[in-house]
N, C-alpha and C positions, 0 to 999 in steps of 0.2 A: 422590515416586517416584524411584528412582535411575536413573542412566544405564544400569546393567546390566539393569534391568527394563523400561526404556522406550527405544525407538529414538530417537536424536537426530533432531529434526525439522529440515528445511531452513528457510531464511529466504527469503521471496519479496518481490520488488517487482513489482507488476502494474499495468498500465494498466487502469483500471476501467470505462472507457466512460461511458455515460449511460443513462437508462432505456430508450431504443430499442435498446440492445445486445441485448435479448431477441429482437428481430425480425430480427437479422442472420443471414444464412445460414451463416456460418462461425464467427464468434467464440464463441458459446456452446458449441459443440462443442469448440473448442480449450481453453477453460477447463475443461470437464468432463473431457476427456482428461488434462489436467494434474493435476487433483485425483485422478483414478483411479490415477495413478502414484505418488502420495505415500503415506507411511505414514499410518495412521489417527491424526489428532490427538486428544489428550485435551481440548484447548481451543484457541481461536484468539484471538490478540491482533492487533487491527487499528489501524494509524495511518493515517488518511485525510487527503488533501489538503483535505477540506472541514470539518475541525475544527481551527481554530487558537485556542488559549486558554491563557493563562498566569495563574497557575502551571499546570503540567501537570495535567490533569484526567482522572479516571476516569469513564467513562460508567456507565449503569445496570448494576447487577449482578443485576437481575431482568429479566423480559420486559416491556418498555414499548413504546408505539407507535414506529414508524419515523419518521425525520426526512425528510420529502419536500422536500428543499432544492433545488428547481428550480421553474421557472415556465413556463407557456405550453405544456405538453405535453397530449396527449389524456388524458381522465379515467382511462382504464384503467391508466395508469402510477401513478396515485395510489391504486389499489386493490391494488397488490402488497403482500403481507405476507411477513414472515420472522420467525417467532416462535421464534428460537433460544433455548435456555436461557441464563440469566444465568451469570456465572462469578465468584461471590463469593470463592472460594478463590484464583482467579487474581488478582483485584483485590488481595487481601491480600498475595500474593507480590510483585506489582508495587510496592505501597507500601513493602515492606521493601527491595526492591532499589534503588528510586529515591530514597527520602527520605534527605536528608543536607544538609550545609551547602550553601546555594545552590541546592537542589533541593526546594522545597516541592511537595507533592502535595495536590490537592483532589478532593472527590467531587462529581459532578453527577448525582444519582441518577435524575433524570427525563429524562436525555439518551439517546435511543435511537440506533440505528445510522443513519448517514446513507447517501446513495446510493453514496458511495465505498466503503462496507463492504458493504451488502446487495446491490447490483447484481451484483458478481462472485460473492458467496457463494451467491446464488440458483442460479447456474449450476454452481458448484463443489461445493456441499454442499446440494443441493435439499431433502433431508429435514429440514433445519434442526434436526438432532439433536446438534450439537456446540456446547458452550457458547462464547459469543463475548463478548469485552470490547473496547470501543473506548477508546482514550486519545487525548488531544489532542496537537497539536504546540505546545509553548510558545514556539517560536522557529522561524525559517526558516534559521538559521545552520547550514551543513552540518557544521561541526566539533562544535558542541554537539549536534546531532541524532545524529551518529555516536557520541558519548559516551553518549547515552541508549540507543542500540542495544547498546553494549558492556555496559551495566549490566543490560539485559534478557536478555542472551545465556544465562544459566543456565536460563532457562525452557525453552529448546530441549531440554535433557536431561530435562525433566519432561513431555515430550510436547506442548509448546505450539508451535503453528504461528504464527510471527511474520510478518505481512503488512504491508508498506508499500504503500499504495494511492494511486496518482496517475495521471499520464499522461505518457508519455515526451516528447511535445511538446504544448503547450496554449496556443493563442492564438485564442480564439473571435472576438475583434474583427477580427483580420486575415483570418480565414476568410470573413468577410462580403464581403470585397473581391476574392475570387478566384473563379474558376469551378470547375467540376468538376475533379477530379484532386488531386494532392498538390502543395502550394506548395513552392518551392525551400527556404525556411527550415526546413520540417519535414523534408524528405528529407535536407538537409545536416546538420542537427543529429542526426538519427537515425543517419546513417552515421558521424558523428564519435563519437557515444556508443557505437555498436557496436564501433568500433575501440579506443576507450579501455577498454572492458570487456575485450575480448579481449587487449589489451596489459597488463591489470592496472595501468593508469595511474591509480591512485586519487587522486593529487595533482591531476591534470588534471580529474577528475570533481568534486573538491571545489571547484575554481575554474572551474566550467563556464561561468559568465557571462563570464569573461575569456579562456578558452581555446577555447571551441566556436564554430564559425562560426554566425552568426545566433542566438547564444545568447539575446539579449534579444528577438528576434522569437519564438523558440520558447517562451520563458518570460518574458513581460513582468512577471508575478509568478511567484515560484519555488515556490509551494506545491505544484504538481503534480510537481515533480522532487524536492522535499525529502524525501518518505518513503523514497526510495532510500537516503538516508544512515543512517536508522535500521536498515534492512535490512543495509547494509554493516557497521555497527557490530556488529550481532548475529552476523554471519558472521565478522568479524575476531576477535572474542573467542573464537569456537569454533575458530579456526585454519583456517577454510574460506573465507576471502575470495577465494583464488585459484581456488576450484572453481566458478566461476560459469558459467552457460550461459543463453543466450537461448532461452526455451521458446516464446514467441510473438513474431512480428514482423509487419511489414506496416503498413498504414495503414487508418484508419477515419474517414471524413468529413474527410480531409486531415491527420489527426493520427496520429503514430506510436504504435502500440499495443505497442511492445516491452515484454516482460515477462521477468523474470530470476529464476533460482533459484540460490541459494548453498547448497552442501552437498548 
């Protein structure tokens, strides 16, 4: 489908929460309002913090069970379903765009959507009537992830909504040692990230561990910030990297839920 027949989709980075997000008084409505303001996607491509696999892998192209990749929650969270249609055509487009020297692509046909994908999608597209494809992160290197996003950018002109799903700050171990409220490392990193985004300081974001205050506290592992770089690459290739806006901000259980739209 050509760009003249299909409106170019934005590229999103969202903080995806955890299964209890559904019980929050505010956040589900914020996600629903966000999706209501978007063009209707033909398909959705998700890169989640919860799937690291190399070579880059494509998940199921049909409807298979969800991946309940969490432990110790009440049983009702394991009963959630999200039977979105598979996206075999999108998978084939992704293969064509990504495959090349130094970029092998593999299929994992029984790999369903993990909670980094389905938890926000349940709130944003509750009818589960948009085809969804999840792909893995083959690396956590920001430069390489941004290049993957650049390669995926043409999908936006075919009606594909590209979502990088992570968490703007994420350190569960440190949260166990603080009381209620927002720890300083989370608020300081979020404020730095907001200012870097508003200043379009992409080099600083790429070097966030070295440039951000409390960077290694906010992200002792970087998998939850990493999907941002796929989103940035998809936006840059479309000439829309500078058109970012924070759609959701604030904190949830001490972690920054900042979520950003490009385009």
